[in-house]
C-alpha positions in Angstrom: -0.1 0.0 0.0 1.5 3.3 -0.8 2.3 6.0 1.8 0.3 9.1 1.4 0.7 12.6 2.9 -1.8 15.5 2.5 -0.8 18.9 3.5 -3.8 21.3 4.4 -3.5 24.8 3.9 -5.7 25.1 7.5 -7.8 23.8 10.2 -11.2 24.8 8.4 -10.2 22.5 5.6 -9.1 19.9 8.1 -12.9 19.7 9.4 -14.0 19.0 6.1 -11.1 16.6 5.0 -11.9 14.3 8.1 -15.4 13.8 6.3 -14.0 12.7 3.1 -13.1 9.2 2.1 -9.3 10.2 1.3 -6.9 7.9 3.0 -3.4 9.1 4.1 -1.4 11.0 6.9 -2.3 14.7 7.6 -0.4 17.7 8.0 -1.9 21.1 8.6 0.1 23.7 7.9 -0.5 26.3 10.5 1.5 29.2 9.2 1.0 32.6 7.4 4.4 33.2 5.7 2.5 36.1 3.5 3.3 38.1 6.5 6.3 38.5 8.8 10.2 37.5 8.4 10.9 35.0 5.8 14.4 33.9 4.4 15.7 31.6 1.8 16.5 28.3 4.0 12.9 27.3 5.1 14.7 23.7 6.5 17.1 25.7 8.8 16.4 25.7 12.4 16.9 29.6 12.3 14.4 30.2 10.2 11.8 28.6 12.5 13.4 30.3 15.4 12.6 33.6 13.8 8.9 32.8 12.5 8.1 31.4 16.2 9.6 34.7 17.8 7.3 36.9 15.3 4.2 34.7 15.4 4.4 35.0 19.4 5.0 38.5 19.3 2.2 39.4 16.7 -0.5 37.1 17.5 -2.1 35.5 20.8 0.2 32.5 20.6 2.7 30.7 23.0 6.4 29.6 21.7 5.1 26.0 23.1 2.0 26.3 21.0 3.6 27.2 18.1 6.1 24.2 18.3 3.4 21.7 18.7 0.8 23.0 16.3 3.4 23.7 13.4 7.1 23.0 13.7 6.8 19.6 15.4 4.7 18.5 12.0 7.6 19.2 10.2 9.2 15.7 10.9 6.7 14.2 8.6 8.3 15.6 5.7 11.5 13.6 6.2 9.4 10.3 6.0 9.3 8.0 3.2 6.1 8.7 1.6 5.5 7.7 -2.2 2.6 10.4 -2.7 2.3 14.2 -1.2 -0.9 16.2 -2.1 -0.8 20.1 -1.5 -4.2 21.5 -0.8 -3.7 25.3 -1.1 -6.0 27.9 -2.5 -5.5 30.8 -5.0 -5.0 33.7 -2.8 -1.6 35.2 -1.9 -1.9 33.9 2.0 -1.9 30.4 0.4 0.0 30.8 -2.7 3.0 32.1 -0.3 2.4 29.3 2.0 2.4 26.8 -0.8 5.8 28.3 -1.9 7.2 27.7 1.4 6.1 23.9 1.5 7.4 23.3 -2.2 11.0 24.9 -1.0 10.9 22.6 2.1 10.6 19.8 0.0 13.1 20.8 -2.5 15.2 21.5 0.2 14.7 18.4 2.0 14.2 15.7 -0.2 14.9 14.0 -3.6 12.4 14.9 -5.6 12.7 11.9 -7.6 11.3 9.9 -4.5 7.6 10.8 -3.7 5.0 12.2 -6.5 3.8 15.5 -5.3 0.3 16.7 -6.4 -1.3 19.8 -6.0 -5.0 20.6 -5.4 -5.6 24.3 -5.7 -9.1 25.4 -6.8 -10.1 29.2 -7.7 -13.6 28.1 -7.7 -16.3 25.1 -7.2 -19.2 24.2 -9.5 -22.2 25.7 -7.8 -20.7 27.5 -5.3 -20.9 31.4 -5.6 -18.4 33.6 -4.4 -16.2 30.7 -3.6 -13.5 32.0 -1.0 -11.8 28.7 0.6 -11.9 24.9 0.7 -12.9 25.4 4.5 -16.5 26.0 2.9 -16.6 22.5 1.6 -17.9 19.4 2.9 -16.1 16.0 2.3 -17.8 14.7 -0.7 -17.0 18.4 -2.5 -12.9 17.6 -1.2 -13.4 13.9 -2.9 -14.5 15.9 -6.2 -11.7 18.3 -6.0 -9.0 15.2 -5.6 -10.7 13.3 -8.4 -10.9 16.1 -10.7 -8.4 18.6 -10.5 -5.3 17.3 -8.8 -2.1 17.8 -10.9 1.3 16.3 -10.5 3.9 18.9 -10.0 6.9 18.7 -12.2 10.5 20.3 -12.4 9.5 23.4 -14.1 6.7 24.0 -11.5 9.4 23.5 -8.6 11.8 26.1 -10.8 9.1 28.5 -11.0 8.5 28.2 -7.4 12.3 28.7 -6.3 12.2 32.0 -8.7 9.0 33.2 -7.0 10.2 32.3 -3.3 13.6 34.1 -4.4 11.9 37.3 -5.4 9.6 37.1 -2.4 12.0 37.1 0.2 13.9 40.1 -1.5 11.2 42.4 -1.3 12.2 44.0 -4.7 9.1 45.7 -6.4 11.2 46.1 -9.9 12.4 42.3 -10.0 8.8 40.9 -9.5 7.3 43.3 -12.0 10.2 42.0 -14.4 9.7 38.5 -13.7 5.9 38.7 -14.5 6.5 40.5 -17.6 8.8 37.7 -18.9 7.1 34.5 -17.5 4.9 33.5 -20.3 4.5 29.7 -19.0 3.0 29.1 -15.4 2.6 25.4 -16.1 0.6 24.0 -13.1 1.4 27.0 -10.8 -1.6 28.9 -12.7 -2.6 30.7 -9.6 1.0 31.9 -8.8 1.0 35.0 -11.1 -2.3 36.8 -9.7 -0.8 36.3 -6.4 2.1 37.8 -6.9 0.9 40.6 -8.7 -1.1 41.2 -5.6 2.0 41.1 -3.3 3.6 43.8 -5.8 1.0 45.9 -4.9 2.0 45.8 -1.2 5.4 46.7 -2.2 4.7 49.9 -3.9 4.0 52.8 -1.5 2.8 56.4 -1.7 4.0 59.5 -0.8 2.4 58.7 3.0 4.2 55.4 3.2 1.3 53.6 2.7 0.8 50.4 0.3 -2.1 49.3 -1.3 -3.6 47.4 1.7 -3.2 50.3 3.8 -4.8 52.6 1.5 -7.7 50.3 0.9 -8.5 49.9 4.6 -8.2 53.5 4.6 -10.6 54.1 2.3 -12.9 51.5 3.6 -12.8 53.4 6.9 -13.3 56.9 5.6 -16.1 55.5 3.7 -18.1 55.0 7.1 -16.8 51.6 8.5 -15.6 52.4 11.5 -15.4 48.9 13.4 -13.0 46.3 13.0 -15.7 43.4 12.0 -17.2 46.0 9.4 -13.7 46.9 7.6 -13.0 43.1 7.5 -16.3 42.1 6.0 -15.8 45.3 3.3 -12.1 44.4 2.7 -12.9 40.8 2.1 -15.9 41.4 -0.4 -13.4 43.4 -2.9 -9.7 41.6 -2.1 -10.3 38.0 -1.5 -7.1 37.5 -3.6 -5.1 38.3 -0.6 -6.6 35.5 1.7 -6.0 37.6 4.5 -8.1 36.6 8.4 -8.9 39.2 10.8 -5.4 39.0 12.4 -3.8 39.7 9.7 -5.7 42.5 8.9 -5.2 43.8 12.3 -1.5 44.4 11.4 -2.4 47.0 8.8 -4.9 48.4 10.7 -2.9 48.8 13.9 -0.2 50.5 12.0 -2.6 53.0 10.6 -4.1 53.6 14.4 -0.5 54.2 15.5 -0.2 56.9 12.6 -3.6 58.6 14.1 -5.0 58.0 10.5 -8.1 56.2 11.9 -9.4 55.6 15.2 -10.5 51.9 16.3 
């Protein structure tokens, strides 16, 4: 029998996945690499120490809980699986996490070993305003597994490596050039719009505000003066970012500190 590993993009998907008739071991990727410090060598202890320090400082998390819920799971990546399935979505949050997972595999394992597959839906038949796999039930996840799963190849990992290198360096000009010059995306079709969204975060106005700051400030100035109201308005227009409320709070707190809003 084949040894199978599923890497899920969050606990919302885990709840649905447990209803599905899909065998294999599970890792839940409880990280938000689209925010905070990242560096090239994701396999290194230093990478995860830096992440742990930032996560515990920024969110309501303890070092012990982060170690147990995220870092301890990484041991499974060293086990001899025949097949690995990556369940990640189209938004920036998920695409950066996907890049991180792919880099971890490429740095840690012999890619001639396990077959690595991607399940990355941008929509679902009959589901309007699809936001993510956490909205789906087990039977619907089985449908995705059977119908949209693709095997990642060498070129996909080359693209991911290029994107990760550009992402960690935060150079808007180089990212724009790469986007302009890359014409074939193979199985990484959701990567381009996600990197375009990231590019907008790197471009700031004369007040030092990026696109997300400007968007949130506009929502506030249009009359949404509570965090839940602002979250809802942002999610309605900007689901490409895949941000939760805790991530949006990073930007709102910055605006608060600048006295541009009062929440």
